[in-house]
DOPA-994751 format. One line per field, with one value per residue (C-alpha): x, y, z. Coordinates in nm, 3 decimals. Example, Ala and Ser with C-alpha at 12.3 -4.5 7.8 and 13.67 -1.06 7.14 Angstrom:
# DOPA-994751
east <- c(1.230,1.367)
north <- c(-0.450,-0.106)
up <- c(0.780,0.714)
//
This chain:
# DOPA-994751
east <- c(2.026,1.810,1.772,1.689,1.828,1.573,1.408,1.046,0.828,0.556,0.415,0.616,0.997,1.064,1.365,1.720,1.884,2.201,2.535,2.338,2.626,2.856,2.589,2.531,2.912,2.958,2.667,2.764,2.431,2.457,2.204,2.022,2.123,1.882,1.915,1.748,1.675,1.617,1.498,1.275,1.157,1.062,1.229,1.533,1.779,1.545,1.473,1.846,1.931,1.656,1.780,2.144,2.089,1.832,1.798,1.533,1.486,1.305,1.230,1.151,0.957,0.777,0.616,0.253,0.270,0.585,0.432,0.130,0.343,0.567,0.280,0.320,0.673,0.553,0.358,0.648,0.908,0.683,0.811,1.154,1.033,0.861,0.771,0.757,0.611,0.831,1.159,1.489,1.623,1.373,1.482,1.587,1.248,1.060,1.235,1.181,0.830,0.977,1.210,1.517,1.814,2.096,2.113,2.373,2.351,2.187,2.162,2.049,1.983,1.953,1.739,1.423,1.332,1.259,0.892,0.872,1.058,0.848,0.511,0.421,0.158,0.430,0.592,0.955,1.067,1.052,1.058,0.675,0.428,0.260,0.170,0.459,0.462,0.783,0.665,0.757,0.504,0.232,0.221,0.377,0.470,0.500,0.749,0.466,0.428,0.794,0.816,0.511,0.559,0.928,1.104,1.371,1.667,1.543,1.478,1.821,1.975,1.786,1.875,2.243,2.321,2.106,2.092,2.450,2.326,2.568,2.299,2.071,2.015,1.904,1.673,1.511,1.469,1.293,1.068,0.957,0.888,0.686,0.476,0.380,0.177,0.037,0.110,0.356,0.176,0.315,0.654,0.656,0.593,0.885,1.112,1.045,1.114,1.445,1.555,1.520,1.697,1.989,2.048,1.865,1.778,2.135,2.193,2.318,2.472,2.216,1.867,1.898,1.633,1.805,1.986,1.685,1.455,1.715,1.755,1.370,1.324,1.600,1.458,1.096,1.191,1.483,1.683,2.030,1.918,1.737,2.052,2.273,2.026,1.987,2.363,2.363,2.075,2.246,2.556,2.354,2.177,2.469,2.630,3.007,3.105,2.774,2.790,2.655,2.630,2.521,2.455,2.439,2.374,2.525,2.814,2.617,2.505,2.833,3.022,2.811,2.859,3.234,3.271,3.067,3.286,3.610,3.519,3.455,3.741,4.033,4.237,4.248,4.594,4.832,4.908,5.280,5.469,5.688,5.401,5.334,5.005,4.789,4.608,4.247,4.224,4.088,3.740,3.744,3.669,3.323,3.379,3.648,3.617,3.510,3.710,3.913,3.711,3.379,3.282,3.131,2.914,3.092,3.069,2.870,2.607,2.590,2.524,2.181,2.115,2.233,2.058,2.302,2.599,2.651,2.605,2.864,2.884,3.056,3.056,3.180,3.218,3.103,3.379,3.344,3.362,3.048,2.847,2.976,2.760,2.586,2.750,2.536,2.768,3.074,2.900,2.816,2.451,2.427,2.095,2.014,1.914,1.614,1.457,1.461,1.395,1.062,1.094,0.723,0.681,0.548)
north <- c(4.226,3.978,3.610,3.676,3.349,3.114,2.887,2.809,2.538,2.510,2.782,2.996,2.976,3.329,3.294,3.150,2.989,3.196,3.000,2.672,2.457,2.599,2.547,2.178,2.116,2.275,2.090,1.757,1.578,1.203,0.914,0.860,1.210,1.460,1.825,2.154,2.431,2.709,2.963,2.779,3.074,2.930,2.596,2.613,2.481,2.217,2.083,2.066,1.881,1.626,1.566,1.536,1.239,0.996,1.205,1.395,1.764,1.967,2.318,2.603,2.915,3.192,3.361,3.239,3.298,3.092,2.810,2.797,2.797,2.523,2.278,2.082,1.973,1.731,1.542,1.549,1.410,1.215,1.138,1.283,1.640,1.824,2.192,2.343,2.682,2.887,3.081,2.914,3.048,2.798,2.500,2.289,2.332,2.286,1.954,1.806,1.714,1.498,1.314,1.471,1.540,1.569,1.654,1.627,1.972,2.314,2.575,2.932,3.188,3.517,3.805,3.881,3.668,3.783,3.681,3.926,4.202,4.173,4.171,4.534,4.449,4.337,4.674,4.555,4.745,5.108,4.995,4.944,5.149,4.951,4.968,5.035,4.696,4.483,4.220,3.867,3.721,3.991,4.055,4.305,4.659,4.744,4.973,5.233,5.209,5.269,5.561,5.738,5.679,5.653,5.966,6.128,6.002,5.643,5.661,5.802,5.513,5.246,5.401,5.460,5.127,4.882,5.076,5.198,5.534,5.816,6.081,5.904,6.217,6.422,6.139,6.106,6.483,6.478,6.193,6.360,6.689,6.507,6.300,6.616,6.709,6.359,6.003,5.819,5.491,5.400,5.290,5.547,5.830,5.717,5.666,6.020,6.173,5.984,6.048,6.419,6.415,6.204,6.297,6.632,6.541,6.452,6.116,5.832,5.483,5.311,5.448,5.687,5.501,5.161,5.185,5.335,5.054,4.800,4.935,4.945,4.591,4.452,4.629,4.532,4.155,4.152,3.988,4.018,3.873,3.601,3.523,3.498,3.271,3.062,3.004,2.898,2.668,2.495,2.452,2.254,2.038,1.940,1.604,1.568,1.607,1.795,2.103,2.458,2.660,3.022,3.266,3.642,3.950,4.237,4.323,4.333,3.968,3.847,3.997,3.811,3.476,3.537,3.618,3.308,3.070,3.242,3.221,2.849,2.744,2.928,2.884,3.178,3.347,3.276,3.577,3.543,3.329,3.226,3.115,2.740,2.614,2.500,2.181,2.184,2.558,2.596,2.508,2.246,2.392,2.322,2.405,2.378,2.613,2.435,2.686,2.993,3.319,3.371,3.234,3.491,3.469,3.402,3.633,3.367,3.354,3.730,3.742,3.571,3.680,4.037,4.053,3.800,4.038,4.089,3.727,3.565,3.201,3.076,2.721,2.516,2.150,2.049,1.921,1.724,2.028,2.130,2.420,2.752,2.999,3.238,3.573,3.826,4.118,3.929,3.856,4.219,4.195,4.411,4.577,4.934,5.024,5.226,5.365,5.054,4.835,4.986,5.217,5.293,5.415,5.769)
up <- c(-1.984,-2.151,-2.173,-2.532,-2.646,-2.493,-2.750,-2.803,-2.660,-2.908,-3.133,-3.372,-3.343,-3.223,-3.002,-3.028,-2.730,-2.654,-2.639,-2.673,-2.786,-2.520,-2.250,-2.346,-2.365,-2.016,-1.867,-2.027,-1.992,-1.945,-1.976,-1.637,-1.508,-1.345,-1.449,-1.351,-1.598,-1.340,-1.591,-1.839,-2.041,-2.373,-2.312,-2.535,-2.294,-2.152,-2.495,-2.591,-2.262,-2.318,-2.676,-2.573,-2.332,-2.201,-1.887,-1.678,-1.671,-1.402,-1.537,-1.302,-1.412,-1.229,-1.527,-1.583,-1.962,-1.998,-1.790,-2.016,-2.329,-2.200,-2.119,-2.437,-2.361,-2.086,-2.349,-2.601,-2.365,-2.132,-1.783,-1.862,-1.834,-1.549,-1.546,-1.191,-1.099,-0.872,-0.840,-0.914,-0.586,-0.419,-0.634,-0.329,-0.163,-0.491,-0.569,-0.232,-0.332,-0.607,-0.362,-0.517,-0.292,-0.545,-0.914,-1.187,-1.333,-1.309,-1.584,-1.530,-1.810,-1.606,-1.701,-1.903,-2.208,-2.557,-2.506,-2.224,-2.397,-2.712,-2.538,-2.505,-2.237,-2.001,-1.991,-1.992,-2.298,-2.415,-2.779,-2.778,-2.575,-2.295,-1.932,-1.699,-1.528,-1.549,-1.290,-1.388,-1.150,-1.190,-0.819,-0.581,-0.669,-1.036,-1.207,-1.223,-0.847,-0.791,-1.042,-0.900,-0.532,-0.447,-0.336,-0.557,-0.350,-0.372,-0.748,-0.804,-0.607,-0.798,-1.133,-1.044,-0.873,-1.060,-1.394,-1.375,-1.512,-1.455,-1.487,-1.231,-1.022,-1.323,-1.435,-1.090,-1.072,-1.411,-1.311,-0.991,-1.180,-1.451,-1.213,-1.011,-1.321,-1.404,-1.309,-1.531,-1.635,-1.982,-2.097,-2.367,-2.124,-1.891,-2.200,-2.324,-1.980,-1.947,-2.299,-2.251,-1.915,-2.033,-2.398,-2.438,-2.794,-2.881,-3.075,-2.858,-2.928,-2.716,-2.618,-2.332,-2.136,-2.147,-1.818,-1.629,-1.749,-1.650,-1.303,-1.254,-1.375,-1.157,-0.851,-0.919,-0.954,-0.695,-0.971,-0.807,-0.482,-0.678,-0.865,-0.556,-0.374,-0.682,-0.698,-0.332,-0.383,-0.679,-0.476,-0.214,-0.471,-0.699,-0.639,-0.670,-1.037,-1.114,-1.325,-1.272,-1.592,-1.578,-1.872,-1.791,-1.989,-1.806,-1.564,-1.247,-1.293,-1.435,-1.141,-0.891,-1.073,-1.102,-0.731,-0.647,-0.843,-0.740,-0.364,-0.395,-0.631,-0.487,-0.171,0.066,0.045,0.330,0.557,0.472,0.232,0.515,0.734,0.735,0.581,0.874,0.791,0.884,0.894,0.538,0.420,0.137,-0.205,-0.345,-0.711,-0.987,-1.273,-1.601,-1.798,-1.740,-1.752,-1.924,-2.270,-2.508,-2.807,-3.145,-3.439,-3.623,-3.350,-3.335,-3.707,-3.657,-3.294,-3.238,-2.896,-2.770,-2.798,-2.418,-2.310,-2.080,-1.974,-1.656,-1.538,-1.240,-1.152,-0.800,-0.574,-0.254,-0.018,0.182,0.042,0.160,0.360,0.130,0.191,0.004,0.079,-0.039,-0.370,-0.415,-0.323,-0.021,-0.104,-0.165,0.194,0.067,0.383,0.587,0.283,0.187,-0.112,-0.115,0.243,0.254)
//
């Protein structure tokens, strides 16, 4: 899972926006419109939106490094671009200070960016040795805190549920055994432990530590909860006819987005085909699907951006119905129930 396609905002061109043409087509920017790029990253989507129409873009980002890198875009696009520090799940609150109640579009590129993955000092990837951190905001418990302090049962749950690792119990057992001898503080140390537990030295199609690192990162940053709340926030902000466009990079995220749109774009089934439809009993729909199913990356795009291979795009058009209540359980975000919600209690 990675927002590896986010483009750059100043500096060397290191990142390619994933599904960029499809995102802009689905968002359909118009002159005079107001749009939210909820996951600014390196600014690829924001820049494309601003070039597509004479509109305004409010970009939200919680990573300090991305905020610093994106500072130049305000000068480039003048009053049409505003970079806001915060989480996209809080977009409604963040935009109140700009006297914005409704917007014409929201785009979300879910996951970790290439900038974060490629910076060994951030600890997101096992490809380069670095501190075992993974925090997007550089505050709260790090991945090292979780690895060294959580009990075996909780580690196994994180790795199994969020990492979708079938050998999660074996991995958790190996971690607990290793940390009894010395704390695990580096990405390379954890990767070696997991690789031995999962593959035992046998060759594998993907690196054996991939799923464990994914699960830890999602847990550390509460990414699934953030996604669900962000979708709900976008629903409250979009005016009728506004567009919500979401790019995801693995099945856990895509499943949440699919459920969100399906719940809000389909009528509840009648209890019986013979039963009359009761007017007024059904909540008005809040979205129509912009297209059937998810759009995927073309072979041409994959040829120059292999990291985009798992990307999926789903989009919806806001209808007149009121925003639905946000049901985290129905979206598949019920939480891990890790000892009362505190995985680090001793």
